[in-house]
N, C-alpha and C positions, 0 to 999 in steps of 0.2 A: 321566558325566564332564562337567564344566562348561567351556564355552569361555571362554578368556581373550581380552580385546580385543587382546592382543599376537599371538595366533595367527591372527587373522582378517585377510584381505587383501581389498581392493576388487576385485570381478570386472572392473571397467572399466579402472582405471589400475594395479592391483596394489599400491597404497599400503597401508601398515598404520597410517596416521594416520586412524583412524576413531573414532566415538563412537556410543553407543546413541541411537536416534531414535524411540522409542515402539514400538508394535505395529501390525501390519496387521489386517485384518478377521478373519483366521483365528487371531489371537493369537500369531503368530510374531513374534519380536523383529526389529525393523527397525534398520538401521545407516545412518549417514551418513558418507560419505567427506569429510574436511575439505579434501582437495586438489582433487578434481574435482566435489564437491558432488552426487554421485549417491547415491540411496537404494537399499538392497538388503536381502534377507533371506537367511539361510543355507539354509533349507528352503522354497522357495517353493511346492512342490507338496503339502506336508503340510497337511491341512485338518482342523480340529476342527469337528464338527457342533454347531451351536448350536440352542437352543430359540428359536422365533420370539418376537420382542418383543411382538407383538400377536396377538390371535386373528384367524383368517381366516374370512371368510364361507363357509359350506358351499355356497352356490349359485354365487357369482362368484369366490371365492378371493381377494378383495381384503381388505386389513387392516381390522379393525373396531376402532374406538376406543371405549373405555368411559369414560364420564364419571361421576365420583363427587362427590357434593355433601356 
């Protein structure tokens, strides 16, 4: 079931004057309240596991950047 913007209220001021405002680092939809200017998500605890962007060093576990020419 898809959420409509009319059915979503701001958790801070309870206004329904909101708009979509991108996505967070876990790819949850973010919303912006146009009245109190707060940002929120509907499912803040649902996390999607991502593949790391960079390879990590097997010794120190820091990111390893590979340069291609």
